[in-house]
C-alpha positions as CSV (number, residue, x, y, z in Angstrom):
1,R,-70.6,29.8,-62.0
2,M,-68.5,32.5,-60.2
3,D,-71.3,35.0,-59.9
4,A,-72.2,33.9,-56.4
5,Y,-68.7,34.8,-55.2
6,S,-67.9,37.8,-57.4
7,P,-69.7,40.6,-55.5
8,S,-67.8,39.7,-52.3
9,L,-64.5,39.6,-54.3
10,I,-65.3,43.0,-55.9
11,A,-66.1,44.5,-52.5
12,R,-62.6,43.3,-51.3
13,G,-60.8,45.0,-54.2
14,L,-61.1,42.9,-57.3
15,K,-61.2,45.4,-60.2
16,V,-61.2,43.3,-63.4
17,M,-62.7,40.0,-64.5
18,I,-62.4,38.2,-67.8
19,G,-65.0,35.8,-69.1
20,K,-67.1,34.9,-72.1
21,G,-70.7,35.5,-71.1
22,T,-73.3,37.5,-69.2
23,R,-73.0,38.4,-65.5
24,S,-75.8,38.6,-62.9
25,A,-77.4,41.9,-61.8
26,Q,-75.6,41.5,-58.4
27,V,-72.2,41.4,-60.1
28,V,-73.0,44.4,-62.3
29,D,-74.3,46.3,-59.2
30,A,-71.0,45.5,-57.3
31,M,-68.9,46.7,-60.3
32,K,-70.8,50.0,-60.3
33,Q,-70.4,50.4,-56.6
34,Y,-66.7,49.5,-56.5
35,T,-65.7,50.6,-60.1
36,G,-64.9,47.3,-61.5
37,V,-65.0,46.2,-65.2
38,Y,-65.7,42.9,-67.0
39,F,-63.8,42.0,-70.2
40,A,-65.2,39.6,-72.7
41,A,-62.8,37.2,-74.3
42,I,-63.3,35.2,-77.5
43,G,-64.0,31.6,-76.9
44,G,-61.4,29.3,-78.5
45,A,-58.7,32.0,-78.4
46,A,-56.8,30.8,-75.3
47,A,-53.6,30.1,-77.2
48,L,-53.5,33.6,-78.6
49,M,-54.4,35.2,-75.3
50,A,-51.7,33.2,-73.5
51,K,-49.1,34.8,-75.6
52,C,-50.2,38.2,-74.2
53,V,-49.7,37.3,-70.6
54,E,-46.4,38.6,-69.3
55,S,-46.8,37.3,-65.8
56,A,-49.5,35.5,-63.7
57,E,-49.5,35.2,-59.9
58,V,-52.2,33.3,-57.9
59,I,-53.2,35.6,-55.1
60,A,-56.2,33.8,-53.7
61,F,-58.1,30.5,-53.7
62,E,-55.3,28.4,-55.2
63,E,-57.3,25.3,-54.5
64,L,-59.8,26.4,-57.2
65,G,-57.3,25.7,-60.0
66,T,-58.3,27.5,-63.2
67,E,-60.8,29.5,-61.2
68,A,-58.2,30.8,-58.7
69,V,-57.8,34.6,-58.4
70,R,-54.7,35.8,-60.3
71,R,-52.9,39.0,-60.8
72,L,-52.1,39.2,-64.5
73,T,-49.7,41.5,-66.3
74,V,-50.7,41.5,-70.0
75,K,-49.8,43.3,-73.2
76,E,-52.2,43.7,-76.1
77,L,-54.7,41.3,-74.7
78,P,-57.5,40.8,-77.2
79,V,-60.6,41.5,-75.1
80,V,-63.6,43.8,-75.2
81,V,-65.0,45.8,-72.3
82,A,-68.3,44.0,-71.9
83,I,-69.5,45.7,-68.7
84,D,-68.0,49.0,-67.6
85,C,-67.8,50.6,-64.2
86,R,-71.1,52.4,-64.8
87,G,-73.0,49.2,-65.5
88,N,-73.2,49.6,-69.3
89,D,-73.5,46.1,-70.5
90,V,-72.8,45.2,-74.1
91,Y,-74.6,41.9,-73.9
92,K,-77.8,43.7,-72.7
93,L,-77.4,46.5,-75.2
94,A,-76.9,44.1,-78.1
95,R,-79.9,42.0,-77.1
96,E,-82.1,45.2,-77.0
97,I,-80.9,46.4,-80.4
98,Y,-81.6,42.9,-81.9
99,E,-85.1,42.7,-80.3
100,Q,-86.0,46.1,-81.7
101,S,-84.9,45.1,-85.2
102,I,-87.2,42.0,-85.4
């Protein structure tokens, strides 16, 4: 639901996003152009992840609540690089590997 806004935020300096699913081609293109990355988190692991957050500061769009833009300082956050700054997408790669195996 944030994909419509993400390319603009990335162009303005956003470097890291954390989520649980795929991203649009426009978001991936923006990450490649501006060297951003997307981390995948495990659904249901919020309590564990919260313990890894050392500080959180809302820096934009406070009115969006949980979707506000935050600057996080984390230690040992259990996430995986899902899309890197070159556009390599683990979701796409995994789907291709699966489709070749069936």
